[in-house]
C-alpha angles and dihedrals in degrees: 000000000000102000121035120184122195143159100076122137147117119315135167121246110275092030131114138235134182118214120200129201119195116199135189111260094246092059101036100050095053101039151080111235123217139181124217134171136204124200122197111285093007136104121254109276128211115233108170147323140204130204125235096270095040092239094116130049131168130192141194115252090241093066104025111129092018105057126051126193118206138158141209108209094189089060096037088234136132122199137205112203110199120194133175091021120199131201088250089063088071106121145108108280122215134191120209139184126219140153102246132039104257139150096220120092091221090067092067121084104190129045135191122224096256133245125229122240119189120186115195122206 
């Protein structure tokens, strides 16, 4: 396994969760890291991405101001801090690794297995 996402679970609306994604060193050190999600019956949606040094982050409008992507290069781990969660945030969340900061899923070469986040109203 090269990317391992964790931290999903059940949370009430308005609550917070932090997802983690641990990557193998060979992938993590060379790559941009991104977060996506996919709700039942919907397409995979870009959430945010961070460059190798952590100096650049981009976000989807739907989560800007609520979600924060960060990384700890010493731990080969990227995080997604999610605040003010809403029922519509319910989805399987995926981390991904790529070589450029992009919003399209096709730009990412490696994917984790996903972790389920359920937000109750």
